[in-house]
C-alpha positions, 0 to 999 in steps of 0.5 A, spaced: 500 500 500 502 507 499 505 511 504 508 505 507 502 502 510 501 495 509 495 490 510 495 484 515 492 478 511 492 473 517 485 474 520 479 477 519 480 484 521 485 485 515 488 491 519 491 496 515 497 498 519 501 505 518 509 505 519 511 505 526 504 502 528 501 495 530 495 491 528 489 490 533 493 484 536 498 489 538 504 485 536 504 485 529 508 492 527 509 496 520 517 497 521 519 501 515 514 498 510 515 491 512 510 487 517 514 485 523 512 480 528 515 482 535 514 476 539 518 471 534 521 465 539 519 470 545 515 466 550 511 469 556 510 461 558 513 455 557 510 449 562 509 442 562 501 441 562 496 435 562 493 434 555 486 435 559 488 442 561 487 444 554 482 442 554 482 436 550 479 429 553 479 425 546 486 426 544 492 422 548 488 422 554 493 421 560 499 424 556 502 431 557 504 436 553 509 442 553 505 448 552 508 455 550 505 462 549 507 469 547 503 475 547 497 479 544 491 477 541 486 479 535 480 479 540 479 484 545 475 479 550 472 483 556 473 477 561 479 475 558 483 471 564 490 471 561 489 479 559 496 480 562 499 477 556 493 477 551 492 485 552 499 488 553 504 491 548 510 487 547 514 491 552 509 491 558 510 484 560 517 483 563 518 476 564 519 474 556 524 469 555 528 468 549 528 461 546 530 458 540 526 452 537 531 447 538 531 449 546 523 448 545 524 441 542 529 439 547 524 440 552 519 437 549 523 430 548 526 430 555 519 430 559 516 423 560 509 422 557 510 428 553 507 428 546 509 434 543 507 442 543 501 446 545 500 453 542 496 456 547 496 461 553 495 467 548 492 467 541 497 463 537 494 466 530 498 472 532 504 468 533 503 465 526 510 465 524 513 462 530 507 456 530 508 454 523 516 454 524 516 450 530 510 446 529 514 443 522 520 441 527 516 438 532 512 434 526 519 432 524 521 429 530 514 425 530 511 429 535 504 432 536 502 439 535 496 442 538 493 449 538 488 452 543 485 458 539 479 463 538 478 461 531 479 468 528 483 466 522 483 467 515 483 461 510 490 461 507 493 461 514 489 456 516 490 452 511 498 452 512 496 451 520 492 444 518 498 442 515 502 441 521 497 442 527 494 435 529 489 437 534 485 444 535 481 446 541 477 452 538 473 457 543 466 458 540 464 464 545 457 465 543 452 463 538 450 470 537 454 476 533 452 481 537 456 478 543 462 477 539 462 485 537 460 487 543 464 483 548 470 481 543 471 486 538 470 480 533 464 477 529 461 470 529 461 468 522 469 467 521 469 463 527 464 458 524 468 458 518 474 456 521 470 450 525 467 447 519 474 448 515 478 444 521 472 439 521 473 438 514 480 437 514 480 430 519 484 434 524 482 432 531 478 438 534 474 439 540 470 445 542 469 450 548 464 454 550 465 459 556 458 460 559 457 468 562 450 469 566 446 473 562 450 474 556 451 468 552 447 463 557 440 463 553 437 456 553 434 457 546 440 460 543 445 455 546 440 449 543 441 452 537 449 452 537 449 445 539 444 443 534 449 447 529 455 443 532 451 436 531 449 438 524 455 441 521 460 436 525 457 430 527 454 428 534 461 425 536 464 432 536 466 433 543 464 440 547 466 443 553 462 447 557 466 451 562 464 456 568 466 463 568 469 467 573 470 474 574 476 477 570 479 483 567 473 488 565 468 484 567 465 483 574 459 479 573 458 473 578 461 466 577 456 462 573 452 458 577 453 450 577 445 449 576 446 453 570 451 449 567 448 443 568 441 445 565 446 447 559 449 440 559 443 436 559 441 440 553 447 439 549 447 431 551 440 431 547 445 433 541 452 431 542 455 424 545 461 427 549 459 433 553 464 435 559 463 441 564 469 445 566 472 449 571 468 445 576 469 439 581 464 434 579 464 427 576 457 429 572 460 432 566 467 430 568 468 423 567 467 419 560 462 414 558 461 410 552 456 413 547 453 406 545 453 402 552 454 407 557 460 404 560 464 408 564 471 409 561 475 415 564 474 418 571 477 425 572 479 428 578 481 435 576 486 433 571 488 427 574 485 421 570 484 414 571 482 409 565 477 404 567 474 402 561 478 403 555 483 399 551 486 402 545 481 407 545 475 402 545 470 401 550 472 394 554 464 393 554 461 393 547 468 394 543 465 401 540 471 405 538 470 412 542 477 415 541 481 413 534 487 408 536 492 413 533 490 418 539 491 413 544 498 412 548 
């Protein structure tokens, strides 16, 4: 573009960035007419996590994964629990660590039961170049790549990510465009498009819906959402219904447990595998076979006990619950 302005094509914001300025994500900078990413190989967090924390319940259950994050996000969620890294300028978070790709690989390979690397904590789309470069190296070592994302990404970069990412957890924040515009500064349709593209790709995917009382908790709207999920992705799509707690710019009281359980029962009418997160309850936490009801996995927070699965199959009826290639 003229006047050294450049347009970022990474996400649906299509930011037009003047020289010396940043895009909506705060980390993609126009430096002398070139798009520069200020967080490449710079990390705000590098931690070993249970895979269930992503949350992924049907992808190598019981394994661990090395989780990495940087800074910035292309949405502005008013309730963001990681706002100290997602909504800050690069110089505002003093605890960044510079690590080359080789160091991340060595860490992942050195941990027991670690299946690979997860790109998480802040939105991985904004550090797209790092994700792509590191994921290719992880893939080359025979390990797995996981992306925890808001799904606000354009088709071309998503296609490149689908070449290297093995599993996604996509945050479907609401089934209401007004919610997206008011509370995230984004829109719903690109997220739905991303979800459908991942579904068609054959990559593993699970969805998360954080329920905020009075904002995205309407039962009719929620039922429309799970009906859409079942229609577009099939009734084996895993859905995590997560409890909200006050954070950042939002002080609404935490989601009542009874509200989550009501939505859980609605979702179970359409989907075989529905879980409730951020609560301490076996209801909506344990896994059961969709065919015979046999208990398969017991969960206490992020600790799991396999009581009815072998190579992803139900020991009672033989139903394949988790693809064999996604089991330890």
